[in-house]
N, C-alpha and C positions, 0 to 999 in steps of 0.2 A: 502492500501498499503505500509506499516513496516517504515512508518514515510518518506516516498517521496511525497518529495513537489519540483510538478515540477518547481510553480511557482516562489519561491524563490528561484532555482535554476538558471530558466530565468533570474531574477533581476539577479545574482550575476555576470552570461556572459554579462549582457548589459552593468552593470559596471567593469569587467573586461576590457572589447573591449572596451569601452571610456577611457578605465587608458592603453589601446596597442595603441590606434592613438596617444594619449596625445607621448605616451614613443618616437614612429614613428618619431613626431616632436620636439621632442628635441632631438635624436639622428645622433649627427652629429660625422663619420668616415674620416680621413684621409688615401691613401694610397701612395707610390713611386713608380718611375719608376728609371732604368738606375742610383742608385744612388742619386737618391733627383734629376734627371733631370725634373720628370714630377709630380708633384702630384696633384692626386685631393682631393676630400670632397665631400659627399655626405651624406643626412638625412636616416634618418630612413626607409622613402618611396621612395627609390633610387631614389630618384634629387638629378641632380649632382648639387651642390651648386656655385664649381669653381673647376677652370681648370688651373694651374699652370704652366707653364715649359719655364725651364733656356732658359733667353735669347742666350743663349753658342749653346744652340740644335741643334740654328736655325741658325746659322754660316753657319756649318756644309756645310747643304744643302741635307741631308742626308733625306731626306720626308720620306724614309718607314721605318728609323727606328725611326724619330721622332713618324709615325703615331704608330707604334710594340710600341713605350713607353706608347704613351695614352689608347689605350687600353687594356697593362696590368698594367697603375695607376689604371685605372676607371672598371677595373673588378673583382681587390684585395678589392679598397671600398666594392664592388658589397658583393664581400664576408665576410669581417664582416661585415657590416650590416646584411648579413641572419646570423654570428652567434651570433647577440646583440641581434638577434630577436628572433631567437633560445631560449636564454636563456633564454628571460623576456617571451616568451610564457608557458614556460618549467615548469616560476614558478607560473603563473596568471593556468595554470591545478593542477596545487597543490592546488592550495586556492580552488579552484572549487569542491575539492575529487574527482578528476577522473585521478586521477594516474596513472593509468591501458593503456590509451588512446596511 
């Protein structure tokens, strides 16, 4: 098979998977909306860790605006997680020697 070792490749893949799982747990991103009115923290598994809302935003009584700000902050945090994980996975695939995927 010209030096192709499936068992070695599988072992590397398992190791990379374990590393990715650990990285996902350790990665924490933060995103805000409304100039910092709402701030969301999320881990690499896209679990929302915290959500902060400036008390002034509640005083206005504009529930629809507050809902939009919460959605924007959470969605931006999710995009940041995607970006962080994409670069991590890309580096790992290079380590497996299968860059062309």
